[in-house]
N, C-alpha and C positions, 0 to 999 in steps of 0.2 A: 504495498499500500503505498502510497506516494501522498502528500499532501503539501500544497503551495500556501502560503499566506497571501492575502490582497493587500493591497493599499500600499502604507509609505516602505514598508521593508519590503526584504525578497527572501526573509528566509524558508528555506525548504528542508522539511522534514519527509526523510526516507523512513520507512520501517520495512522489515524483510526486502531488502534490495531488488532490483529490477530483474536481477540475475536471475533464471529457470533454475527452481529447486531441482537436484538429481541426488538420486540415493547414492549410496558408499559404493554398491553394487555395480552402478553404471560407472564410476570411475576406475581408469587402468593409468597406475604412475606410468609417467614416461622418464624418468630419471633415473638411469640406474646407478645403485651404490652395492655395498658389500653385503647390504641387507636391504634389498628392498620393503619398502613403505607397505605394510597394509593399509586397504583400504577401508576397512572399519576401524582401525585404530587412528590412523593420519589424516580422517576423512576432511575437516577443516583445510587444512594445507591443500589435499590433492584437490579439493571443490573451487578454492581460489586460483591455484594452477593451471586448473581445464579454462576459469574465464579470463585467465591473464594469455592462454596458450591463441585464443581466437583476436588477440590484439600483436600490431604486427611489429617487431624489435621486441623492446622491453628487456633483455637478457639480464640488464641490470636491476631490472623491476623485482624479476624474477629471483634473483637470488635475494634481494634485501627480505622479500615477503618470506623466502624459505628460513633468513637469519631469524627473524621474526619469531615466526611460527616454532622454530627449534629454540629459542630464548626463553619463553612462555612455557613450551612443552614440556623440557626439562628443569625447568623450576616448580613445575607442577608435580612432577615425578620426585624430585627432592622433600618436596613439602610432605608428601603418601610417605615416606620413609623418615621423616621424622629430621632430615638433616638440613642446616642453615639454608635459607632461604628469605631474602628481604623480597618485598614485591618491587617492580621494574618499573624504571620511567618509560612508558611507552610514546611519552608525545614524539612528535616528528616534526620536522619539516619536509616539504615537498619543493624542490625548486628547478623551474624548467621556464621553456617558453611556450606562450600559449600555443593551445591546440596539440600537447605533448602525452595528454594521458594522466593530466595529475588527480583532476576529480573523479572519472572512472576508477582509478585506482586508489582513491582513499574508500569509495564506496567497497572495494573488493576486501579490501583491509578492515573496514567493521565489519563486513559477515563474517570473515573469518575470526575476527577476536570473540564475537558474538557466539560464533558455533562452538570455543574456547572455552566461553562461559569466563571468557576476562572481563566483560563488560555485560550488566545483567541484560537492558534492554534491546541493545542494540540499535538503537536509530541513528540516524545520521543527520544531521544540522548542517546545511550549508549557509553560510554568512559573508557579508560582507560589511564594508566600513559604515555604510547607512544604517546596520542593522546594530552597530555599536555606539556608534557615537549620535549625542543629542546635539540640539541647537543651542542650550543654555547653560550657563552653568549649574550643577550638581544633577544634570540628564544624564550625562554619558555613562556615569559609574552605574549608575542605578541598570540601565538599559544593559549595559555589558556583563553585568551580577543577575541579571533576568534571564538573560539567553546563555549563562554558564548552568546556569539551575535547571530549565529546559536540556540541558547537554547533559546532566548527571546520568551516570547507567548508560552513555553512547560516546557517541565521536561528535565531536565539533570540528568542522571545516571551515576555514576561514580564507578566502581567497581573495590574492592582491594583498597578503597583508601588510606588505609596505606602503599602503595609501592611509594606514594609521599616522605616518611619520611626514604628511607631505606639507602639512601645513603650516609648519613654523613653531616656533617657541608656544608661543601661546593658543596652537591648536587644540581642539577637545580630543584627537587621536589620541594623545599621549596619556590623556587620563584614562583612555581605553584600554594603551598597553599596561601602564600601572595597575590598573584593575585585574588584567589579564594576569600578570608576573604573580601578585598576591595570592588570587585564584589559584595558579599551578601550584603555588608552597602550602596550602590550606588545606585546597581536595585533592592533593594530587594525583590519588586513586580511586575517584570518582567518576572523572571523566577523563577521555584522552582527547589531546587538541593535535590538530594537523594544522600547521600554517605551510601556505603556498604561496607562491609569486616567480617572478622573474628574478633570473641568477642576481646583476647587477645591483638592483633595487632591493633585493631582500639583504643583499652585505650591509646598507646603510641601514637598513632596517634594524638589523640585528644589535648596531652601536647605539640604539635610541635609549635603552635600558641596561644596565650594565650586568644584571640579572637574565638578561632572555638567552645568548648562546648558552650559558650551560644546564639551562633546563630542556635543552633540547638536544638529548642525544643520538638520535636516532636521524639520519639526515638521509635524503636520498634525494639523486642529482637525474633528473629525465633529459634523455637526450635526445637533440633534433634527429628526424628522420632523415637518413640518407637519400640520394636520387634514386634508387634501384627501390628503396623502401615506399619513398611517396608514389613511384610507380605502381607498385604492388598494392596501394592502399586506394589508389586512383580506380583500378579495375574491381576492387574489392568491393568499393560505393557505388561504383557503376552494374555491377551486377546486381546489390542489391536491390536497384532502381530497374534492373530488366533492361539495361543497357549492353551494348557489347560496340568496341572501336576495331576499324579498319587497320591494315598492317600502317597504312601511311600515316594515320594517326598515330598510332604507338610509338613511331620511330619519332615525329615528333615532340610528344609527351617523355619522352627517356633524355631526349636531348634538352629539354627546355626543364627538366626536375633535376637532372645532372648539374645543370649551369646555376641554379639557384644558390647554390650553398658559397658562390664566389661573390655575390652581391648582396644579399638580405636572408640574413638568420631567422628572421620572422617570418621566412616564407615555408621554412621548411618543417612544417607540421601539419596535421591534421584540417584543419580550418581553413587552410589556405586551400589544401587538395578538394576539399568540400564547395568553396565558393567557385572553385574554377571548373570544376563540374556542373554544379547550378548552371554558371552563365553558358557553359556548351551545350547544356537540357535549352535552353531558352532559344540559343541560335538555330538549333536542331530543329525546333519548334515552329521557328520562322520560316525554316528554309521546307518544312512539310506544308508549309501554308500552300503552296506554290503546285502539291499535288491534286487538290482538289479532293474528290472520290476515289481518286485511284492508290490510296495507299495502303500499302499489304505491311504484314505484319516486319520482316524483315526492316523495309525503311525506316518505320516507328519504331525499330530498336537501334539502329545504327548510328551511333556518332561516329562521322567524317572528319576528314583534316581541317576540311574548312570551317567546321563549328568551333574550330579551336583557334582563337584570336588573342595575343599577348596583349593584355592591359596591365595599370596599375592597380592591383587589388591592395 
């Protein structure tokens, strides 16, 4: 179930994330090791990996997910055997350019930790600056505390977290950051906080409060897609919309995607590919108008080289 609150804020609460439920028997471990993982015993990890396997690239993300699982799992086993085991700090930083999968991975992480019974409710709250910062003195701290209260038993995901530091010394965003830092100390194990944002902006953001960096021991860097991965992503998105591409178009796309890394890092992501495909679909639709009533199925499905025009995105 997913609920979207209306009005002045954009808080998104997700319960039992959109990923299709699968039983342990439906999951086959893909990772070979000396001792293969039991699908029953390690169901939370294998389910998360199944979701990640549907995403292009993400090698380091998959390794991070496995590492976080192992950390929690082994600690739970130590606790069962009465060994020393302090509760882990599971707050995280997701660093990467837009469209590299940060929000999707955060939802998968929330579901895995819920399956492991690390978080009671397993709900996922997505928020941004407007959900934390008020317009008047005193509003910001209360808004931030209320949001953290809603997140208890789940994960609070703040995208573009660096926007809290953009307004200068007198900006209320700093008050939100101070309130978050205090809550992370006082309510450390009641909720999990994931802050996400662009690499350079997040570096500056972490300098805003001296207590911030040490409270995020778990950092994940999201890599930009390579030219080949962008092409693969385009093909996958086109297939989902029941479009196919000609050989001539494929050659143009490969050349275009491979050249992107030389002039604009912000285009090496899924959002750019999605926008490009949508523009091409519109070009294709205009071209189809000339066919009148003679349109066949293949024509309606086929994107051609003439539908691809390089523009500023």
